N, C-alpha and C positions, 0 to 999 in steps of 0.2 A: 438562466436556469429555470426550468419548468417547475411549477409548484402544483401539487395535487392534494386534495383532501383524502384522508384515509378511506372515507366512505366511497369516494370516486374510484380509488384503487380497488376496493372490494367489488364494485359493480362493473368496472371496465378494465380489469387487469390485463386481458389479452390485448386490447387496443393500446394501453399504456406501454406494455412490453414491446409491441410492434414499433411504436413510435421511438422508444428507447433504442432499439436495435438499429433503426433507420438513422436517427439523428446523432446517436452516441452522446446525447446531452443528459447529464444526471437529472434525476427527478427528486425534488425535496417533497417528502410526504409530511403533511401536517395533521395534527390531531388536537382538536379543541383550540385551533388557532395557533398552536405552538409547533415548532419543528420537532419531528419525531424520528425520521430516518431518511437516509438517502438511498435511492434506487439507482444503481449504476450497471453498465454493461459488464459482462463477465471478463472480457478481454481487458477493458480499462481497469477493472478491479485487480486483476492479476498483475498488470503492469505496475500499478501503484504499490502492490505488495513487494514486487521485485525492487522497485526504487527505494522503498522504505528499508529493505534489507541492506541494500548498498549504503544508504545513508547511515544506518546503525553501525555498519562495519567501519565506515570512515570516522564516525564519532568515537568508537572504541580505540581506533588507531591514534586519534588526536589525544585522547585521554592517556593512552600509554606513553605518548611522547611527553605530555605534561608531567606524568609521574616518573619519567626517566626509566620506564620499563621497556627498554629497547635492546636489540642485539646488534652487534656489528655484522657486516656481511659474512665474515669468516665464522663467527659464532653461529649464525643462522645456517650456513652450509654444513657445519659440523653436526648441528642438531638434526638437520634434514637427513644427513647420511646415516645417523643412528636409526631414524624412523624407517628408512628405505631398506635397511638390511634385514 
């Protein structure tokens, strides 16, 4: 992973963005020697958000199973029929 100082980002933002779009490699921005932010390509960020949404849905489903908050197939069909009317 590429690491850049925040001052370098301020001075060379265009070049850093060009490199980011070309390499698709995230850039860690540091400030006073400490990690401050990640700079990532837009497509990669959107893909990560979609993946996170899917994982959150799976986690909710697993929690529902643990809590025994589930429906049989027939119960689910009946519920869906009410919504679709």
